[in-house]
C-alpha positions as CSV (number, residue, x, y, z in Angstrom):
1,M,3.2,4.8,-9.3
2,L,0.4,3.6,-7.2
3,I,0.2,3.3,-3.4
4,Q,-1.2,-0.1,-3.1
5,Q,-2.1,-2.2,0.0
6,T,-0.8,-5.7,-0.1
7,R,-2.2,-8.8,1.6
8,S,-1.3,-9.2,5.3
9,S,-3.7,-12.0,6.4
10,E,-2.7,-14.5,3.7
11,G,0.5,-15.8,2.1
12,S,3.7,-17.3,3.2
13,L,5.2,-14.3,4.8
14,F,2.1,-13.9,7.1
15,N,2.2,-17.5,8.0
16,R,5.9,-17.2,8.9
17,S,5.2,-14.2,11.0
18,L,2.6,-16.2,13.0
19,S,5.0,-19.0,13.4
20,R,7.7,-16.6,14.7
21,L,5.2,-15.2,17.3
22,K,4.2,-18.6,18.5
23,E,7.9,-19.6,18.9
24,L,8.7,-16.4,20.8
25,W,5.8,-16.9,23.2
26,K,6.5,-20.5,23.9
27,S,9.5,-19.4,26.0
28,F,7.4,-16.8,27.9
29,P,6.4,-18.0,31.4
30,L,2.7,-18.8,31.0
31,V,0.1,-19.2,33.7
32,A,-0.7,-22.6,35.0
33,E,-0.9,-25.3,32.3
34,D,-4.4,-26.3,33.5
35,S,-5.8,-22.8,32.7
36,R,-9.5,-23.0,32.0
37,L,-9.0,-21.2,28.7
38,Q,-6.4,-23.6,27.5
39,Q,-8.6,-26.6,28.5
40,Q,-11.8,-25.5,26.9
41,A,-10.8,-23.4,24.0
42,N,-11.5,-24.5,20.4
43,I,-10.7,-22.8,17.2
44,D,-14.2,-21.5,16.6
45,L,-14.7,-20.3,20.2
46,Q,-17.8,-22.5,20.5
47,G,-19.6,-23.6,23.7
48,D,-18.1,-22.5,27.0
49,S,-14.9,-21.1,25.3
50,L,-16.3,-17.6,24.8
51,D,-17.3,-17.4,28.5
52,V,-13.9,-18.6,29.6
53,L,-12.2,-16.1,27.3
54,R,-14.4,-13.3,28.8
55,Q,-13.2,-14.3,32.3
56,E,-9.6,-14.4,31.3
57,I,-9.8,-10.9,29.7
58,Q,-11.5,-9.7,32.9
59,Y,-8.5,-11.2,34.9
60,C,-6.1,-9.1,32.7
61,L,-8.1,-6.0,33.4
62,N,-8.2,-6.5,37.2
63,Q,-6.2,-3.8,38.8
64,A,-5.7,-5.9,41.9
65,V,-3.7,-8.5,40.0
66,G,0.0,-8.0,39.7
67,E,1.6,-6.8,36.5
68,M,3.6,-10.0,35.9
69,A,0.5,-12.2,36.3
70,T,-1.6,-10.1,33.9
71,R,1.3,-10.1,31.3
72,K,1.5,-13.9,31.5
73,Q,-2.3,-14.0,31.0
74,A,-2.0,-11.7,28.0
75,V,0.5,-14.0,26.4
76,L,-1.9,-16.9,26.8
77,I,-4.8,-14.9,25.3
78,A,-2.7,-13.7,22.4
79,H,-1.4,-17.2,21.7
80,Q,-5.0,-18.5,21.8
81,Y,-6.0,-15.8,19.2
82,L,-3.3,-17.0,16.8
83,E,-4.8,-20.5,16.9
84,L,-8.3,-19.4,16.1
85,S,-10.2,-20.0,12.9
86,P,-11.6,-16.9,11.0
87,L,-14.9,-17.6,12.8
88,G,-13.2,-17.8,16.1
89,K,-11.3,-14.6,15.5
90,E,-14.6,-12.8,14.6
91,R,-16.1,-14.0,17.9
92,F,-13.0,-13.0,19.8
93,L,-13.1,-9.5,18.3
94,S,-16.8,-9.2,18.7
95,L,-16.5,-10.0,22.4
96,L,-13.8,-7.4,22.8
97,A,-15.9,-4.9,20.9
98,E,-19.2,-5.4,22.8
99,D,-18.3,-6.6,26.3
100,F,-15.3,-4.3,26.9
101,D,-16.5,-1.1,25.3
102,L,-17.0,2.2,27.1
103,D,-19.5,2.5,29.9
104,Y,-21.6,5.1,28.1
105,E,-23.8,5.9,31.1
106,A,-20.6,6.5,33.2
107,V,-19.3,8.8,30.5
108,R,-22.6,10.7,30.4
109,T,-22.5,11.2,34.2
110,T,-18.9,12.3,34.1
111,I,-19.6,14.8,31.4
112,N,-22.5,16.2,33.3
113,N,-20.4,16.6,36.4
114,W,-17.3,17.9,34.6
115,Q,-15.7,21.1,36.0
116,P,-13.1,23.3,34.4
117,N,-10.2,22.0,36.5
118,P,-7.3,19.4,36.0
119,A,-8.8,16.8,38.4
120,S,-12.2,16.8,36.7
121,T,-10.6,16.7,33.2
122,T,-8.4,13.7,34.2
123,K,-11.5,11.9,35.4
124,L,-13.3,12.6,32.1
125,R,-10.3,11.4,30.1
126,Q,-10.2,8.2,32.1
127,A,-14.0,7.7,31.6
128,L,-13.4,8.0,27.8
129,E,-11.0,5.1,27.8
130,S,-12.6,1.7,27.2
131,P,-11.5,-1.3,29.4
132,R,-10.2,-3.2,26.3
133,L,-7.4,-0.6,25.8
134,T,-5.6,-2.1,28.8
135,L,-5.5,-5.5,27.1
136,L,-4.4,-4.0,23.8
137,R,-1.5,-2.2,25.6
138,Q,-0.6,-5.5,27.4
139,F,-0.4,-7.1,24.0
140,N,1.9,-4.3,22.8
141,E,4.4,-5.1,25.6
142,L,4.9,-8.7,24.5
143,P,7.8,-9.8,22.2
144,D,6.7,-8.7,18.7
145,G,3.4,-7.6,20.3
146,I,3.0,-4.6,18.0
147,K,3.2,-6.9,14.9
148,F,0.6,-9.0,16.6
149,L,-1.7,-6.0,17.0
150,V,-1.1,-4.9,13.4
151,N,-2.2,-8.3,12.2
152,M,-5.2,-8.3,14.5
153,R,-6.4,-5.0,13.0
154,A,-6.0,-6.5,9.6
155,D,-8.4,-9.3,10.7
156,L,-10.7,-6.6,12.1
157,L,-10.8,-4.6,8.9
158,N,-12.2,-7.7,7.1
159,I,-15.3,-7.8,9.4
160,K,-15.6,-4.2,10.8
161,D,-18.8,-3.4,8.8
162,K,-20.7,-6.3,10.5
163,S,-21.6,-4.2,13.5
164,E,-21.3,-0.7,15.0
165,A,-19.3,-2.1,17.9
166,L,-16.7,-3.6,15.6
167,Q,-16.4,-0.3,13.8
168,G,-15.7,1.4,17.2
169,L,-13.1,-1.2,18.1
170,Q,-11.4,-0.7,14.7
171,Q,-11.3,3.1,15.1
172,E,-9.8,2.6,18.6
173,M,-7.1,0.3,17.3
174,K,-6.4,2.7,14.5
175,Q,-5.8,5.6,17.0
176,L,-3.5,3.4,19.1
177,L,-1.5,2.3,16.1
178,H,-1.4,5.9,14.8
179,A,0.3,6.9,18.1
180,W,2.7,4.0,18.1
181,F,3.6,4.5,14.5
182,D,4.2,8.2,14.8
183,L,6.5,9.5,12.0
184,G,9.1,10.4,14.6
185,F,9.6,6.7,15.4
186,L,10.1,5.6,11.8
187,Q,13.5,4.8,10.4
188,L,14.4,5.3,6.7
189,Q,16.7,2.6,5.2
190,K,18.0,2.1,1.7
191,I,17.6,-1.5,0.5
192,T,20.3,-2.9,-1.7
193,W,21.2,-6.2,-3.3
194,D,23.4,-6.8,-0.2
195,S,20.5,-6.5,2.2
196,P,19.5,-9.6,4.1
197,T,17.9,-12.3,2.0
198,S,14.8,-12.4,4.3
199,L,14.2,-8.7,3.6
200,L,14.7,-9.1,-0.2
201,E,12.1,-11.9,-0.1
202,K,9.7,-9.5,1.5
203,L,10.1,-7.0,-1.3
204,I,9.2,-9.6,-3.8
205,E,6.2,-10.7,-1.8
206,Y,4.9,-7.2,-0.9
207,E,5.4,-5.4,-4.3
208,A,1.9,-4.4,-5.1
209,V,2.2,-2.2,-8.2
210,H,4.6,-3.9,-10.7
211,A,5.1,-7.5,-9.7
212,I,8.7,-8.6,-9.2
213,N,9.2,-11.7,-11.3
214,G,12.0,-13.5,-9.4
215,W,15.5,-12.7,-8.2
216,S,16.9,-11.5,-11.5
217,D,14.0,-8.9,-11.8
218,L,14.7,-7.8,-8.2
219,K,18.4,-7.5,-8.9
220,N,17.7,-5.3,-11.8
221,R,15.5,-3.0,-9.6
222,L,18.4,-2.7,-7.1
223,A,21.0,-2.0,-9.8
224,K,23.4,1.0,-9.7
225,D,20.9,3.3,-11.5
226,R,18.0,2.2,-9.3
227,C,17.2,2.9,-5.6
228,C,14.8,1.4,-3.1
229,Y,14.0,3.0,0.3
230,A,11.7,1.7,3.1
231,F,10.4,2.9,6.4
232,F,10.8,0.6,9.4
233,H,9.5,0.8,13.0
234,P,12.0,-0.1,15.8
235,Q,9.6,-2.7,17.2
236,M,9.3,-4.3,13.7
237,P,12.9,-4.1,12.5
238,D,12.5,-6.9,10.0
239,E,9.3,-5.7,8.4
240,P,9.2,-2.8,5.9
241,L,6.1,-0.7,6.5
242,I,6.2,1.0,3.1
243,F,8.8,1.1,0.4
244,I,9.4,3.1,-2.7
245,E,11.2,2.2,-5.9
246,V,13.2,4.8,-7.8
247,A,14.8,4.9,-11.3
248,L,17.5,7.4,-12.2
249,T,17.0,8.6,-15.7
250,Q,17.8,11.3,-18.2
251,G,14.5,13.3,-18.5
252,L,11.0,12.2,-17.7
253,A,10.2,8.5,-18.2
254,G,7.1,8.0,-20.4
255,E,6.6,4.3,-20.2
256,M,7.1,1.4,-17.8
257,D,8.8,-1.2,-20.0
258,P,12.2,0.5,-20.2
259,L,12.3,1.0,-16.4
260,L,11.6,-2.7,-15.8
261,D,13.6,-4.1,-18.7
262,E,16.3,-6.4,-17.3
263,G,18.3,-6.2,-20.6
264,A,18.4,-2.4,-20.6
265,P,22.0,-0.9,-20.3
266,L,22.8,0.7,-16.9
267,L,22.8,4.5,-16.9
268,D,25.8,6.3,-15.6
269,T,24.4,7.9,-12.5
270,E,26.5,11.0,-13.2
271,L,24.5,11.6,-16.3
272,A,21.1,11.2,-14.6
273,D,19.1,14.4,-14.1
274,T,15.8,12.9,-13.0
275,A,14.6,10.6,-10.2
276,I,11.4,8.7,-11.2
277,F,9.3,7.2,-8.4
278,Y,7.6,4.4,-10.1
279,S,6.2,2.3,-7.3
280,I,5.1,2.7,-3.7
281,S,3.8,-0.3,-1.8
282,N,2.2,-0.3,1.7
283,T,3.0,-3.7,3.2
284,Q,0.9,-3.9,6.3
285,R,-2.9,-4.1,5.8
286,G,-3.3,-3.6,9.6
287,L,-1.9,0.0,9.2
288,A,-4.4,1.0,6.5
289,G,-5.5,4.6,6.9
290,I,-2.2,5.5,8.7
291,S,-0.3,7.4,6.0
292,F,3.5,7.3,5.6
293,G,3.7,8.1,1.9
294,N,4.0,11.9,2.2
295,F,6.8,11.7,4.7
296,L,8.5,8.9,2.8
297,I,8.7,10.9,-0.5
298,K,10.1,14.0,1.1
299,N,12.7,12.0,3.0
300,V,13.7,10.0,-0.1
301,V,14.1,13.3,-2.1
302,A,16.5,14.5,0.6
303,Q,18.5,11.2,0.6
304,L,18.7,11.3,-3.2
305,L,20.0,14.9,-3.3
306,Q,22.6,14.0,-0.7
307,Q,23.9,11.1,-2.8
308,Y,23.2,12.6,-6.3
309,P,23.4,16.4,-5.9
310,H,23.2,16.9,-9.7
311,L,19.6,15.6,-9.9
312,K,17.3,18.4,-11.2
313,Q,13.9,16.8,-11.4
314,F,11.8,14.5,-9.2
315,S,8.8,12.9,-10.8
316,T,6.5,9.9,-10.6
317,L,5.3,7.6,-13.4
318,S,1.9,6.9,-12.0
319,P,-1.2,5.0,-13.1
320,I,-4.7,6.6,-13.2
321,P,-6.6,3.7,-11.6
322,G,-10.0,5.2,-11.5
323,F,-10.3,6.5,-15.1
324,N,-11.9,3.5,-16.9
325,K,-14.4,3.0,-14.1
326,W,-15.4,6.7,-14.2
327,L,-15.7,6.5,-18.0
328,R,-18.0,3.5,-17.9
329,N,-20.3,5.2,-15.4
330,N,-20.3,8.6,-17.2
331,Q,-20.7,7.9,-20.9
332,D,-22.9,10.9,-21.7
333,Q,-20.7,13.3,-19.7
334,A,-17.6,11.9,-21.5
335,L,-19.1,12.3,-24.9
336,A,-19.9,16.0,-24.1
337,Q,-16.2,16.6,-23.7
338,L,-15.4,15.6,-27.3
339,T,-15.4,17.9,-30.2
340,D,-18.0,17.5,-33.0
341,E,-15.3,16.0,-35.3
342,Q,-14.2,13.6,-32.6
343,T,-17.8,12.5,-32.0
344,K,-18.2,11.9,-35.7
345,Q,-15.0,9.9,-35.9
346,L,-16.0,7.9,-32.8
347,K,-19.3,7.0,-34.4
348,D,-17.5,5.9,-37.7
349,Y,-15.1,3.6,-35.8
350,C,-17.9,2.1,-33.7
351,D,-20.1,1.5,-36.7
352,E,-17.3,-0.1,-38.6
353,L,-16.6,-2.5,-35.7
354,G,-20.2,-3.1,-34.8
355,L,-19.9,-1.5,-31.4
356,E,-22.1,0.6,-29.3
357,V,-21.2,4.3,-29.8
358,N,-19.1,5.2,-26.8
359,I,-15.5,5.4,-25.8
360,S,-15.7,2.5,-23.3
361,S,-16.8,0.0,-26.0
362,L,-14.0,1.1,-28.2
363,L,-11.5,0.7,-25.4
364,A,-12.8,-2.8,-24.8
365,F,-11.8,-3.6,-28.4
366,S,-8.1,-4.6,-29.0
367,W,-7.3,-1.1,-30.1
368,Q,-3.7,-1.4,-29.0
369,D,-3.0,-3.7,-32.0
370,N,-4.7,-1.4,-34.5
371,Q,-2.2,1.4,-35.3
372,A,-4.7,3.7,-36.9
373,L,-7.2,3.4,-34.1
374,S,-4.5,3.8,-31.5
375,D,-3.2,7.0,-33.1
376,W,-6.7,8.4,-33.3
377,L,-7.6,7.5,-29.7
378,E,-4.6,9.3,-28.2
379,A,-6.1,12.8,-28.4
380,P,-9.6,12.2,-27.1
381,I,-8.4,9.8,-24.3
382,K,-5.8,12.4,-23.1
383,Q,-8.5,15.0,-23.2
384,L,-10.9,12.9,-21.2
385,I,-8.3,11.9,-18.6
386,S,-7.3,15.6,-18.2
387,H,-11.0,16.3,-17.5
388,Y,-11.2,13.4,-15.1
389,L,-8.1,14.3,-13.1
390,I,-8.7,18.1,-12.9
391,I,-12.5,18.5,-12.9
392,E,-13.9,15.4,-11.3
393,K,-13.9,15.8,-7.5
394,R,-14.9,14.1,-4.3
395,G,-15.6,17.2,-2.3
396,Q,-12.8,19.5,-3.3
397,N,-10.3,16.6,-3.7
398,A,-9.4,14.9,-7.0
399,L,-11.6,11.8,-7.5
400,D,-8.7,9.7,-8.6
401,P,-7.0,8.3,-5.4
402,V,-3.4,8.4,-6.7
403,A,-3.9,11.9,-8.0
404,N,-5.3,13.0,-4.7
405,F,-2.3,11.5,-2.9
406,H,0.4,13.3,-5.0
407,L,-1.5,16.6,-5.3
408,S,-2.1,16.7,-1.5
409,N,1.7,16.3,-1.1
410,G,2.4,19.3,-3.3
411,A,3.1,17.7,-6.7
412,K,2.0,19.1,-10.1
413,A,0.1,17.0,-12.7
414,A,2.6,17.4,-15.5
415,R,2.4,15.1,-18.5
416,L,0.1,12.3,-19.8
417,N,2.0,9.4,-21.5
418,W,0.1,7.4,-24.2
419,R,0.7,3.6,-24.4
420,A,2.8,3.9,-21.3
421,N,1.6,0.6,-19.7
422,L,0.2,-1.9,-22.1
423,S,-0.1,-4.6,-19.4
424,E,-3.6,-6.0,-18.8
425,R,-3.8,-3.9,-15.6
426,G,-2.8,-0.7,-17.4
427,L,-5.3,-1.3,-20.2
428,N,-8.1,-2.1,-17.8
429,E,-7.5,0.9,-15.5
430,S,-6.6,3.8,-17.7
431,A,-6.3,2.8,-21.4
432,A,-2.6,2.3,-20.9
433,V,-2.1,6.0,-20.1
434,M,0.3,6.9,-17.2
435,I,1.0,10.4,-15.8
436,N,4.1,12.2,-14.5
437,Y,3.5,14.1,-11.3
438,I,6.4,16.4,-10.7
439,Y,7.7,17.5,-7.3
440,E,9.1,21.0,-7.9
441,L,11.0,21.6,-4.7
442,D,10.4,25.3,-4.6
443,K,6.7,24.9,-5.2
444,I,5.8,21.9,-3.1
445,E,4.5,23.9,-0.1
446,S,2.4,26.4,-2.1
447,N,1.0,23.6,-4.3
448,C,0.0,21.7,-1.2
449,V,-1.7,24.7,0.5
450,N,-3.6,25.7,-2.7
451,Y,-4.8,22.1,-3.2
452,V,-5.7,21.3,0.4
453,E,-7.3,24.6,1.3
454,K,-8.8,25.7,-2.1
455,G,-9.0,22.6,-4.2
456,Q,-6.7,24.2,-6.8
457,I,-4.7,21.7,-8.8
458,A,-1.3,22.7,-10.2
459,N,-1.1,21.2,-13.7
460,D,0.2,21.4,-17.2
461,L,-2.6,19.2,-18.7
462,I,-5.1,20.0,-21.4
463,S,-7.6,22.5,-20.1
């Protein structure tokens, strides 16, 4: 299972979302039709358009202007943003980032004059709020405004590294969205074959781990022995923020094909003892860095136990997306993990095939079609993956992003599965190996604490 971010700035669903916003805002009472912004705007914000936009934003921020008037102006500005080209959006966001940032001199003065009392603290807090926050909050008050802001941040993420000012705006928007998407606001829903067609279409579009190949494939994933749960926000009721796909099985699943096989017989759910989480997909790029996965898994476990109290085991079937990349960049270190006999056999295979003597060159060969080579590779690859998952770190966290996610949530790295995902993606990422991370309910908290505080990884892998 991989938590994967899907596209939010391209594709049919995104375009439909923009169309819906435009239709909603057409009925909103706009400012005068001869608005300077409307007259002079162009999709690239060239010429006088940027100056006019600056004036219109300043109008929205003017405290002397009534709330209704500024809200009308915010609608016009937001509608204008939807019509812009990528270049125009970059200029719009750069203007917001540079011209409506904090007044740093005023902040410095306020800090120097700060006193330990509520009035002085309030003044400092106000000084630390940039003017543009007022406009962003006005956008949030519009119909579907929060979706508009999520999409705007997605645009911003594409260009944030172009300037320090854009990075600052991106962080500010992230903080706002983090508050508006507090876990207490989220609603967990089970998605079934009887859910609205528009929602089912979004599952097909947003699935980012194991592509859904049409309606029959989706129906199979929502069958009696399958479950799908998603988080929704009350201001985005038609848009799943993140969803998880679950298979009910007998024992741990060790490969993907049986889980996705449309011809496989249904399992009597009364006989199931294990829930396999095989896919998590984030659907909104604009919410990148705002994590829902931890809370989602724990809530789904509770829901599953309520519906299937006989379940004894909760596990993932997860990819190891960083392994092949690490292996290519650390050939000497990888060779040092092999035994003398494994090194000799590796050399013999590479010489026979005319390859450079390293594991990566052997994996680039069509080993999966050579039974003898496949059988030999299993032991050294599992050994190297165990080393990669348990020893290789970024700080004190696991280097592999999926491993870090599950370990930080309190899971245990339990079992490596050879030839578990023979798709092109599975071969390219981790030599077709997948791993079961197990969530042992009575050990989740202690595993989480030991990992987060000490970097200790609960595991049953090869040492």
